[in-house]
N, C-alpha and C positions, 0 to 999 in steps of 0.2 A: 556795558559789557554783556556779551552774549552768554546765555546760560548753556553749559555743556550737559549733554545727556549721558547717563551711564547705562549701558545695555549689556546684560549677560548673554553670552552666546556659547554654543558648543561647536567646535570645529575639530574634526578628526577625533572625536571622543574626549576632547579636552575643553575645559571651561576657560573663557576668556571674558574680561570685562573691557568693553570698548567705550572710550570716552570721546565724544565729538559733538558736532553740530547736527548731524543727521537724526531723523526720527528713529524711534525704536523699530518700527516696521522696515525702514530702509536698511538699518544696520543688520537686522536679522535676515533680510533678503540677501545682503552681500555675504554674510556668513554662511548661509545655506548654499549659495552659489559656490563658494570656495570649498566647502565641505563635499559637495557633489563632484567637483573636479577632482579632489583627492580620492574620493571613493572610486571614481571611474579609472583613475591611474592605477590604484592598488588592485582593482578587479582584473587588470591586464597583466600585472606582475606583483604577486603577493610577497615576493622576496625583498621588496623595497623597504628601507627603514622609513619611519614617520617623516624624518627631516628630508630624505630624498623624495618622497612622495609630495611633500609640501613644496619643495623646490621645483619639481617638474610641473606641479599645478600652477605655481607662480609664473613659470616660463610660458605655459600654455595660455594663461590669462593675459600675460603681457603681449604675446603674439596676437591674440584677439584684439586687444587695445590698439596696437599698432596698425593692424589691417583696417580696423574700423576708422581710425583717425585718418589714414591714407585715403580711404574711400570717401569720408566726409569732406576732406580737403579737395578731392577731385570733383565731387558734386558741387561744392561751393564755386569752383572755377567754371 
């Protein structure tokens, strides 16, 4: 059985405990990336609620993932 790591992170000023296989450094890096995306969105529209900013950050990150996956697939072909 693989040991799960518990890592405390702060995203958008809120504390989260993330449990998973990734190293603490990896999880903290992910959290910092998400936090930065949220801050970037809020800096452009400070009237957004926290949930709206998080949703838009998720949409932007998903767009990055889809574009990168498409590019990788193209490069593999």
